[in-house]
OpenMM code with the backbone's topology and positions (N, CA, C; nanometers):
from openmm import Vec3, app, unit

residues = "MET SER SER LEU ASN GLN VAL SER LEU ILE GLY HIS LEU GLY ARG ASP PRO GLU THR ARG SER PHE SER ASN GLY GLY THR VAL CYS ASN LEU ARG LEU ALA THR SER GLU THR TRP LYS ASP LYS THR SER GLY GLU ARG LYS GLU ALA THR GLU TRP HIS SER VAL ALA ILE PHE GLY PRO LEU ALA ASP VAL ALA ALA ARG TYR LEU ARG LYS GLY SER LYS VAL PHE LEU GLN GLY ALA LEU LYS THR ARG LYS TRP GLN ASP LYS ASP GLY GLN ASP ARG TYR SER THR GLU VAL VAL LEU GLN GLY PHE GLY ALA GLN MET VAL MET LEU ASP GLY LYS GLY GLY ASP SER ALA PRO ALA GLU ARG ARG GLU PRO SER CYS SER GLU PRO ALA LYS GLN ALA ASP LEU ASP ASP GLU ILE PRO PHE".split()
positions = [
    Vec3(0.0439, -2.6494, 0.6581),
    Vec3(0.0132, -2.5348, 0.7409),
    Vec3(-0.0113, -2.4136, 0.6504),
    Vec3(-0.1172, -2.3423, 0.6774),
    Vec3(-0.1479, -2.2236, 0.5978),
    Vec3(-0.0960, -2.0988, 0.6692),
    Vec3(-0.0926, -1.9896, 0.5973),
    Vec3(-0.0452, -1.8644, 0.6552),
    Vec3(-0.1517, -1.7570, 0.6353),
    Vec3(-0.1350, -1.6486, 0.7076),
    Vec3(-0.2310, -1.5400, 0.7026),
    Vec3(-0.1581, -1.4074, 0.6877),
    Vec3(-0.1971, -1.3301, 0.5913),
    Vec3(-0.1440, -1.1950, 0.5710),
    Vec3(-0.2642, -1.1023, 0.5713),
    Vec3(-0.2961, -1.0483, 0.6884),
    Vec3(-0.4134, -0.9635, 0.7026),
    Vec3(-0.3805, -0.8453, 0.7921),
    Vec3(-0.4181, -0.7262, 0.7472),
    Vec3(-0.3949, -0.6030, 0.8207),
    Vec3(-0.5284, -0.5333, 0.8399),
    Vec3(-0.5573, -0.4913, 0.9626),
    Vec3(-0.6777, -0.4138, 0.9922),
    Vec3(-0.6353, -0.2835, 1.0568),
    Vec3(-0.6831, -0.1720, 1.0029),
    Vec3(-0.6456, -0.0398, 1.0538),
    Vec3(-0.7689, 0.0483, 1.0677),
    Vec3(-0.7680, 0.1331, 1.1700),
    Vec3(-0.8660, 0.2407, 1.1829),
    Vec3(-0.7856, 0.3681, 1.1957),
    Vec3(-0.8130, 0.4637, 1.1086),
    Vec3(-0.7376, 0.5879, 1.1129),
    Vec3(-0.8035, 0.6965, 1.0310),
    Vec3(-0.7303, 0.8058, 1.0150),
    Vec3(-0.7777, 0.9222, 0.9402),
    Vec3(-0.6889, 0.9457, 0.8182),
    Vec3(-0.7515, 0.9866, 0.7084),
    Vec3(-0.6760, 1.0178, 0.5872),
    Vec3(-0.5974, 1.1469, 0.6060),
    Vec3(-0.4702, 1.1436, 0.5659),
    Vec3(-0.3838, 1.2604, 0.5770),
    Vec3(-0.3962, 1.3549, 0.4593),
    Vec3(-0.4555, 1.3078, 0.3501),
    Vec3(-0.4785, 1.3918, 0.2324),
    Vec3(-0.5896, 1.3267, 0.1502),
    Vec3(-0.6380, 1.4002, 0.0513),
    Vec3(-0.7411, 1.3454, -0.0368),
    Vec3(-0.6849, 1.2245, -0.1121),
    Vec3(-0.7705, 1.1266, -0.1440),
    Vec3(-0.7255, 1.0105, -0.2215),
    Vec3(-0.6738, 1.0512, -0.3596),
    Vec3(-0.5785, 0.9749, -0.4099),
    Vec3(-0.5261, 0.9950, -0.5450),
    Vec3(-0.5615, 0.8719, -0.6273),
    Vec3(-0.6261, 0.8933, -0.7406),
    Vec3(-0.6734, 0.7825, -0.8232),
    Vec3(-0.6031, 0.7834, -0.9575),
    Vec3(-0.5660, 0.6630, -1.0046),
    Vec3(-0.5073, 0.6465, -1.1376),
    Vec3(-0.5782, 0.5331, -1.2085),
    Vec3(-0.5869, 0.5448, -1.3391),
    Vec3(-0.6456, 0.4396, -1.4219),
    Vec3(-0.5358, 0.3735, -1.5032),
    Vec3(-0.5524, 0.2451, -1.5272),
    Vec3(-0.4575, 0.1689, -1.6066),
    Vec3(-0.5112, 0.1525, -1.7486),
    Vec3(-0.4227, 0.1218, -1.8413),
    Vec3(-0.4626, 0.1047, -1.9811),
    Vec3(-0.5605, -0.0117, -1.9986),
    Vec3(-0.5590, -0.1087, -1.9066),
    Vec3(-0.6510, -0.2223, -1.9157),
    Vec3(-0.7881, -0.1912, -1.8552),
    Vec3(-0.8091, -0.0662, -1.8094),
    Vec3(-0.9374, -0.0268, -1.7534),
    Vec3(-0.9444, -0.0360, -1.6020),
    Vec3(-0.8429, -0.0926, -1.5393),
    Vec3(-0.8403, -0.1029, -1.3939),
    Vec3(-0.8137, 0.0310, -1.3270),
    Vec3(-0.8426, 0.0377, -1.1979),
    Vec3(-0.8260, 0.1602, -1.1212),
    Vec3(-0.7542, 0.1297, -0.9904),
    Vec3(-0.6696, 0.2233, -0.9464),
    Vec3(-0.6086, 0.2149, -0.8136),
    Vec3(-0.6303, 0.3493, -0.7442),
    Vec3(-0.6613, 0.3419, -0.6161),
    Vec3(-0.6786, 0.4617, -0.5340),
    Vec3(-0.5757, 0.4527, -0.4212),
    Vec3(-0.4884, 0.5530, -0.4126),
    Vec3(-0.3840, 0.5553, -0.3101),
    Vec3(-0.4224, 0.6499, -0.1971),
    Vec3(-0.4015, 0.6024, -0.0748),
    Vec3(-0.4325, 0.6788, 0.0450),
    Vec3(-0.3117, 0.6846, 0.1362),
    Vec3(-0.3069, 0.7878, 0.2202),
    Vec3(-0.2128, 0.7937, 0.3330),
    Vec3(-0.2994, 0.7965, 0.4574),
    Vec3(-0.2849, 0.6933, 0.5413),
    Vec3(-0.3689, 0.6767, 0.6590),
    Vec3(-0.2852, 0.6918, 0.7847),
    Vec3(-0.3320, 0.7750, 0.8773),
    Vec3(-0.2649, 0.7956, 1.0055),
    Vec3(-0.3382, 0.7176, 1.1135),
    Vec3(-0.2631, 0.6378, 1.1880),
    Vec3(-0.3167, 0.5725, 1.3073),
    Vec3(-0.2391, 0.6270, 1.4259),
    Vec3(-0.3090, 0.6525, 1.5349),
    Vec3(-0.2455, 0.7131, 1.6521),
    Vec3(-0.2800, 0.6355, 1.7780),
    Vec3(-0.1874, 0.6382, 1.8707),
    Vec3(-0.2151, 0.5842, 2.0032),
    Vec3(-0.1687, 0.6860, 2.1064),
    Vec3(-0.2416, 0.6942, 2.2163),
    Vec3(-0.2058, 0.7859, 2.3238),
    Vec3(-0.1893, 0.7066, 2.4530),
    Vec3(-0.1035, 0.7569, 2.5383),
    Vec3(-0.0809, 0.6941, 2.6675),
    Vec3(-0.0301, 0.7991, 2.7651),
    Vec3(-0.0336, 0.7637, 2.8918),
    Vec3(0.0166, 0.8519, 2.9966),
    Vec3(0.1549, 0.8025, 3.0374),
    Vec3(0.2546, 0.8896, 3.0270),
    Vec3(0.3920, 0.8553, 3.0635),
    Vec3(0.3983, 0.8282, 3.2135),
    Vec3(0.4525, 0.7122, 3.2515),
    Vec3(0.4549, 0.6719, 3.3924),
    Vec3(0.5449, 0.7598, 3.4784),
    Vec3(0.6520, 0.8110, 3.4219),
    Vec3(0.7455, 0.8907, 3.5016),
    Vec3(0.7046, 1.0368, 3.5125),
    Vec3(0.6591, 1.0960, 3.4011),
    Vec3(0.6261, 1.2386, 3.4028),
    Vec3(0.4776, 1.2660, 3.4225),
    Vec3(0.3925, 1.1669, 3.3945),
    Vec3(0.2484, 1.1873, 3.4038),
    Vec3(0.1896, 1.2579, 3.2824),
    Vec3(0.2755, 1.2934, 3.1854),
    Vec3(0.2287, 1.3617, 3.0645),
    Vec3(0.1570, 1.2660, 2.9706),
    Vec3(0.0593, 1.3205, 2.8945),
    Vec3(-0.0042, 1.2439, 2.7879),
    Vec3(0.0882, 1.2451, 2.6673),
    Vec3(0.1139, 1.1291, 2.6125),
    Vec3(0.1999, 1.1147, 2.4947),
    Vec3(0.1169, 1.0594, 2.3801),
    Vec3(0.1610, 1.0891, 2.2590),
    Vec3(0.0928, 1.0383, 2.1405),
    Vec3(0.1966, 0.9981, 2.0367),
    Vec3(0.1704, 0.8864, 1.9698),
    Vec3(0.2550, 0.8410, 1.8596),
    Vec3(0.1652, 0.8147, 1.7388),
    Vec3(0.2060, 0.8669, 1.6244),
    Vec3(0.1295, 0.8491, 1.5009),
    Vec3(0.2128, 0.7699, 1.4014),
    Vec3(0.1506, 0.6702, 1.3409),
    Vec3(0.2120, 0.5916, 1.2339),
    Vec3(0.1399, 0.6257, 1.1046),
    Vec3(0.2155, 0.6388, 0.9951),
    Vec3(0.1582, 0.6657, 0.8642),
    Vec3(0.1665, 0.5404, 0.7793),
    Vec3(0.0580, 0.5079, 0.7124),
    Vec3(0.0481, 0.3871, 0.6307),
    Vec3(0.0136, 0.4248, 0.4867),
    Vec3(0.0845, 0.3649, 0.3923),
    Vec3(0.0499, 0.3788, 0.2510),
    Vec3(-0.0505, 0.2697, 0.2176),
    Vec3(-0.1580, 0.3077, 0.1502),
    Vec3(-0.2656, 0.2136, 0.1178),
    Vec3(-0.2939, 0.2217, -0.0313),
    Vec3(-0.3096, 0.1058, -0.0950),
    Vec3(-0.3483, 0.0977, -0.2358),
    Vec3(-0.4757, 0.0143, -0.2449),
    Vec3(-0.5797, 0.0735, -0.3027),
    Vec3(-0.7081, 0.0063, -0.3173),
    Vec3(-0.7330, -0.0151, -0.4661),
    Vec3(-0.7655, -0.1387, -0.5040),
    Vec3(-0.7855, -0.1730, -0.6448),
    Vec3(-0.9309, -0.2107, -0.6724),
    Vec3(-0.9683, -0.1997, -0.7989),
    Vec3(-1.0995, -0.2454, -0.8439),
    Vec3(-1.2121, -0.1517, -0.8064),
    Vec3(-1.3335, -0.2042, -0.8002),
    Vec3(-1.4516, -0.1215, -0.7730),
    Vec3(-1.4446, -0.0484, -0.6382),
    Vec3(-1.3806, -0.1083, -0.5393),
    Vec3(-1.3673, -0.0431, -0.4092),
    Vec3(-1.2834, 0.0843, -0.4203),
    Vec3(-1.1916, 0.0887, -0.5165),
    Vec3(-1.1121, 0.2102, -0.5404),
    Vec3(-1.2016, 0.3250, -0.5855),
    Vec3(-1.2999, 0.2948, -0.6683),
    Vec3(-1.3922, 0.3981, -0.7146),
    Vec3(-1.4754, 0.4540, -0.5987),
    Vec3(-1.5183, 0.3673, -0.5080),
    Vec3(-1.5950, 0.4110, -0.3911),
    Vec3(-1.5084, 0.4989, -0.3014),
    Vec3(-1.3833, 0.4564, -0.2787),
    Vec3(-1.2916, 0.5352, -0.1945),
    Vec3(-1.2674, 0.6731, -0.2546),
    Vec3(-1.2445, 0.6790, -0.3842),
    Vec3(-1.2181, 0.8067, -0.4508),
    Vec3(-1.3398, 0.8987, -0.4448),
    Vec3(-1.4563, 0.8413, -0.4521),
    Vec3(-1.5784, 0.9221, -0.4546),
    Vec3(-1.6173, 0.9759, -0.3173),
    Vec3(-1.5981, 0.8965, -0.2113),
    Vec3(-1.6527, 0.9325, -0.0805),
    Vec3(-1.5505, 0.9728, 0.0253),
    Vec3(-1.4246, 0.9359, 0.0100),
    Vec3(-1.3265, 0.9697, 0.1130),
    Vec3(-1.2589, 1.1023, 0.0826),
    Vec3(-1.2253, 1.1755, 0.1875),
    Vec3(-1.1548, 1.3028, 0.1774),
    Vec3(-1.0556, 1.3137, 0.2926),
    Vec3(-0.9655, 1.4081, 0.2831),
    Vec3(-0.8703, 1.4345, 0.3909),
    Vec3(-0.9480, 1.4478, 0.5221),
    Vec3(-0.9023, 1.3752, 0.6238),
    Vec3(-0.9676, 1.3786, 0.7542),
    Vec3(-1.0705, 1.2692, 0.7751),
    Vec3(-1.1130, 1.2000, 0.6684),
    Vec3(-1.2121, 1.0929, 0.6827),
    Vec3(-1.1602, 0.9858, 0.7767),
    Vec3(-1.2489, 0.9356, 0.8627),
    Vec3(-1.2139, 0.8238, 0.9508),
    Vec3(-1.2635, 0.6966, 0.8842),
    Vec3(-1.1750, 0.5977, 0.8746),
    Vec3(-1.2073, 0.4783, 0.7975),
    Vec3(-1.1443, 0.3540, 0.8604),
    Vec3(-1.2150, 0.2419, 0.8463),
    Vec3(-1.1622, 0.1097, 0.8808),
    Vec3(-1.1233, 0.0430, 0.7504),
    Vec3(-1.0021, -0.0093, 0.7433),
    Vec3(-0.9538, -0.0782, 0.6241),
    Vec3(-0.9020, -0.2153, 0.6625),
    Vec3(-0.9290, -0.3128, 0.5780),
    Vec3(-0.8728, -0.4460, 0.5986),
    Vec3(-0.8185, -0.4968, 0.4665),
    Vec3(-0.6920, -0.5323, 0.4663),
    Vec3(-0.6271, -0.5804, 0.3455),
    Vec3(-0.5062, -0.6651, 0.3813),
    Vec3(-0.4070, -0.6642, 0.2944),
    Vec3(-0.2854, -0.7447, 0.3125),
    Vec3(-0.1629, -0.6565, 0.2947),
    Vec3(-0.0536, -0.6921, 0.3594),
    Vec3(0.0728, -0.6220, 0.3415),
    Vec3(0.1425, -0.6738, 0.2163),
    Vec3(0.1902, -0.5822, 0.1346),
    Vec3(0.2672, -0.6177, 0.0144),
    Vec3(0.3912, -0.5294, 0.0103),
    Vec3(0.5041, -0.5893, -0.0254),
    Vec3(0.6289, -0.5147, -0.0389),
    Vec3(0.6712, -0.5169, -0.1852),
    Vec3(0.6998, -0.3989, -0.2385),
    Vec3(0.7450, -0.3858, -0.3773),
    Vec3(0.8922, -0.3478, -0.3779),
    Vec3(0.9652, -0.4025, -0.4727),
    Vec3(1.1054, -0.3671, -0.4922),
    Vec3(1.1137, -0.2794, -0.6165),
    Vec3(1.1900, -0.1694, -0.6072),
    Vec3(1.2085, -0.0793, -0.7196),
    Vec3(1.3468, -0.0175, -0.7116),
    Vec3(1.3883, 0.0472, -0.8173),
    Vec3(1.5198, 0.1104, -0.8202),
    Vec3(1.5045, 0.2615, -0.8288),
    Vec3(1.5864, 0.3317, -0.7487),
    Vec3(1.5842, 0.4777, -0.7524),
    Vec3(1.6648, 0.5271, -0.8726),
    Vec3(1.6750, 0.6579, -0.8874),
    Vec3(1.7428, 0.7149, -1.0048),
    Vec3(1.8911, 0.6805, -1.0104),
    Vec3(1.9498, 0.6409, -0.8956),
    Vec3(2.0904, 0.6007, -0.8915),
    Vec3(2.1088, 0.4511, -0.9103),
    Vec3(1.9986, 0.3790, -0.9362),
    Vec3(2.0069, 0.2350, -0.9573),
    Vec3(2.0094, 0.1536, -0.8294),
    Vec3(1.9874, 0.2178, -0.7152),
    Vec3(1.9868, 0.1468, -0.5870),
    Vec3(1.8507, 0.0797, -0.5655),
    Vec3(1.8535, -0.0441, -0.5156),
    Vec3(1.7293, -0.1141, -0.4839),
    Vec3(1.6613, -0.0477, -0.3648),
    Vec3(1.5331, -0.0250, -0.3780),
    Vec3(1.4507, 0.0328, -0.2710),
    Vec3(1.3291, -0.0569, -0.2518),
    Vec3(1.2719, -0.0506, -0.1347),
    Vec3(1.1555, -0.1317, -0.1021),
    Vec3(1.0467, -0.0425, -0.0426),
    Vec3(0.9232, -0.0690, -0.0799),
    Vec3(0.8082, 0.0015, -0.0251),
    Vec3(0.7075, -0.1021, 0.0213),
    Vec3(0.6606, -0.0862, 0.1436),
    Vec3(0.5577, -0.1753, 0.1966),
    Vec3(0.4286, -0.0956, 0.2112),
    Vec3(0.3196, -0.1538, 0.1625),
    Vec3(0.1910, -0.0861, 0.1703),
    Vec3(0.0812, -0.1863, 0.2027),
    Vec3(-0.0307, -0.1329, 0.2480),
    Vec3(-0.1496, -0.2131, 0.2723),
    Vec3(-0.2280, -0.2144, 0.1420),
    Vec3(-0.2599, -0.3331, 0.0924),
    Vec3(-0.3296, -0.3473, -0.0351),
    Vec3(-0.4684, -0.4059, -0.0109),
    Vec3(-0.5694, -0.3364, -0.0631),
    Vec3(-0.7069, -0.3853, -0.0585),
    Vec3(-0.7441, -0.4271, -0.1995),
    Vec3(-0.7634, -0.5577, -0.2171),
    Vec3(-0.7914, -0.6112, -0.3500),
    Vec3(-0.8589, -0.7458, -0.3348),
    Vec3(-0.9634, -0.7667, -0.4094),
    Vec3(-1.0281, -0.8970, -0.4116),
    Vec3(-1.1249, -0.9196, -0.2975),
    Vec3(-1.1555, -1.0464, -0.2769),
    Vec3(-1.2628, -1.0878, -0.1872),
    Vec3(-1.2440, -1.0445, -0.0420),
    Vec3(-1.1235, -1.0532, 0.0143),
    Vec3(-1.1018, -1.0245, 0.1556),
    Vec3(-1.0894, -0.8771, 0.1911),
    Vec3(-1.0885, -0.7908, 0.0922),
    Vec3(-1.0707, -0.6479, 0.1184),
    Vec3(-1.1976, -0.5876, 0.1770),
    Vec3(-1.1790, -0.5003, 0.2775),
    Vec3(-1.2922, -0.4314, 0.3374),
    Vec3(-1.2593, -0.2853, 0.3593),
    Vec3(-1.3610, -0.2016, 0.3444),
    Vec3(-1.3488, -0.0597, 0.3759),
    Vec3(-1.4803, -0.0167, 0.4383),
    Vec3(-1.4732, 0.0416, 0.5576),
    Vec3(-1.5921, 0.0922, 0.6246),
    Vec3(-1.5670, 0.2383, 0.6568),
    Vec3(-1.6516, 0.3255, 0.6054),
    Vec3(-1.6400, 0.4691, 0.6330),
    Vec3(-1.7052, 0.4953, 0.7679),
    Vec3(-1.6251, 0.5356, 0.8669),
    Vec3(-1.6739, 0.5456, 1.0035),
    Vec3(-1.7393, 0.6781, 1.0370),
    Vec3(-1.7016, 0.7858, 0.9697),
    Vec3(-1.7648, 0.9133, 1.0007),
    Vec3(-1.8727, 0.9490, 0.9002),
    Vec3(-1.8773, 0.8823, 0.7878),
    Vec3(-1.9838, 0.8978, 0.6912),
    Vec3(-1.9932, 1.0325, 0.6231),
    Vec3(-1.9041, 1.1268, 0.6558),
    Vec3(-1.9180, 1.2588, 0.5972),
    Vec3(-1.7957, 1.3042, 0.5200),
    Vec3(-1.6975, 1.2175, 0.5036),
    Vec3(-1.5814, 1.2523, 0.4224),
    Vec3(-1.4927, 1.3579, 0.4837),
    Vec3(-1.4780, 1.3569, 0.6155),
    Vec3(-1.3926, 1.4562, 0.6805),
    Vec3(-1.4631, 1.5900, 0.6907),
    Vec3(-1.3897, 1.6949, 0.7197),
    Vec3(-1.4478, 1.8270, 0.7413),
    Vec3(-1.4896, 1.8957, 0.6130),
    Vec3(-1.4286, 1.8599, 0.4999),
    Vec3(-1.4497, 1.9377, 0.3786),
    Vec3(-1.5636, 1.8865, 0.2906),
    Vec3(-1.6104, 1.7641, 0.3124),
    Vec3(-1.7130, 1.7087, 0.2240),
    Vec3(-1.8520, 1.7300, 0.2826),
    Vec3(-1.9521, 1.7517, 0.1974),
    Vec3(-2.0873, 1.7701, 0.2475),
    Vec3(-2.1451, 1.6420, 0.3056),
    Vec3(-2.2399, 1.6554, 0.3964),
    Vec3(-2.2979, 1.5410, 0.4659),
    Vec3(-2.3700, 1.4450, 0.3718),
    Vec3(-2.4213, 1.4931, 0.2576),
    Vec3(-2.4952, 1.4037, 0.1684),
    Vec3(-2.4067, 1.2993, 0.1020),
    Vec3(-2.2789, 1.3010, 0.1260),
    Vec3(-2.1899, 1.1989, 0.0696),
    Vec3(-2.1892, 1.0725, 0.1535),
    Vec3(-2.2809, 1.0603, 0.2451),
    Vec3(-2.2856, 0.9417, 0.3305),
    Vec3(-2.3097, 0.8180, 0.2451),
    Vec3(-2.2397, 0.7114, 0.2787),
    Vec3(-2.2492, 0.5865, 0.2044),
    Vec3(-2.2404, 0.4729, 0.3039),
    Vec3(-2.3246, 0.3722, 0.2937),
    Vec3(-2.3136, 0.2591, 0.3848),
    Vec3(-2.1816, 0.1842, 0.3652),
    Vec3(-2.1505, 0.1016, 0.4600),
    Vec3(-2.0277, 0.0235, 0.4569),
    Vec3(-2.0185, -0.0584, 0.3292),
    Vec3(-1.8998, -0.0602, 0.2701),
    Vec3(-1.8789, -0.1418, 0.1506),
    Vec3(-1.8430, -0.2844, 0.1863),
    Vec3(-1.8424, -0.3154, 0.3154),
    Vec3(-1.8129, -0.4528, 0.3548),
    Vec3(-1.9407, -0.5301, 0.3836),
    Vec3(-2.0573, -0.4634, 0.3760),
    Vec3(-2.1827, -0.5337, 0.3951),
    Vec3(-2.1974, -0.6349, 0.2822),
    Vec3(-2.2462, -0.7562, 0.3117),
    Vec3(-2.2500, -0.8614, 0.2097),
    Vec3(-2.3196, -0.8214, 0.0802),
    Vec3(-2.4348, -0.7568, 0.0870),
    Vec3(-2.5049, -0.7216, -0.0369),
    Vec3(-2.4257, -0.6202, -0.1179),
    Vec3(-2.3682, -0.5212, -0.0529),
    Vec3(-2.2917, -0.4177, -0.1222),
    Vec3(-2.1641, -0.4783, -0.1805),
    Vec3(-2.0960, -0.5651, -0.1050),
    Vec3(-1.9730, -0.6269, -0.1532),
    Vec3(-2.0015, -0.7124, -0.2755),
    Vec3(-2.1127, -0.7853, -0.2737),
    Vec3(-2.1459, -0.8701, -0.3881),
    Vec3(-2.1678, -0.7853, -0.5126),
    Vec3(-2.2275, -0.6687, -0.4953),
    Vec3(-2.2495, -0.5804, -0.6098),
    Vec3(-2.1183, -0.5270, -0.6653),
    Vec3(-2.0171, -0.5090, -0.5803),
    Vec3(-1.8917, -0.4500, -0.6221),
    Vec3(-1.7914, -0.5515, -0.6759),
    Vec3(-1.8095, -0.6780, -0.6444),
    Vec3(-1.7073, -0.7767, -0.6762),
    Vec3(-1.7424, -0.8502, -0.8053),
    Vec3(-1.6817, -0.8080, -0.9155),
    Vec3(-1.7085, -0.8681, -1.0462),
    Vec3(-1.6359, -0.9994, -1.0673),
    Vec3(-1.5449, -1.0351, -0.9772),
    Vec3(-1.4613, -1.1522, -0.9978),
    Vec3(-1.5262, -1.2817, -0.9503),
    Vec3(-1.6408, -1.2762, -0.8849),
    Vec3(-1.7084, -1.3969, -0.8369),
    Vec3(-1.7705, -1.4673, -0.9571),
    Vec3(-1.7362, -1.5946, -0.9801),
    Vec3(-1.7794, -1.6630, -1.1022),
    Vec3(-1.9224, -1.7147, -1.1005),
    Vec3(-2.0001, -1.6919, -0.9977),
    Vec3(-2.1377, -1.7449, -0.9937),
    Vec3(-2.2366, -1.6368, -0.9645),
] * unit.nanometer
topology = app.Topology()
chain = topology.addChain("A")
for resn in residues:
    res = topology.addResidue(resn, chain)
    for name in ("N", "CA", "C"):
        topology.addAtom(name, app.Element.getBySymbol(name[0]), res)
């Protein structure tokens, strides 16, 4: 029996992406993504809203695209996998962080508003990075 670890989210960036480079030449782009749902409370009739915040780590060429085109407020579709990291705080206590990781063949990012939120100029429009031709150009790990 096989298993599946896949997360799909549509939301807005809570801040500009943060990018770091590794000594081996790799890149990671970290995002904070807000997803919200609204509903009408059955007892009071009021509209309610709940927002969840997600930590996202994007690796490889897709990280460069995210850093270049996404900005605070950008609406984006992301598809990746959940990963939990264990680390120790300054007091030596074990801590855990769970994040959505976009890496490799199954990772997808689609910029839904195309303009990078309110602060980026409209000419930053970029087609979806999940389109087959664009993904093939970005994925250096395919051996053929």
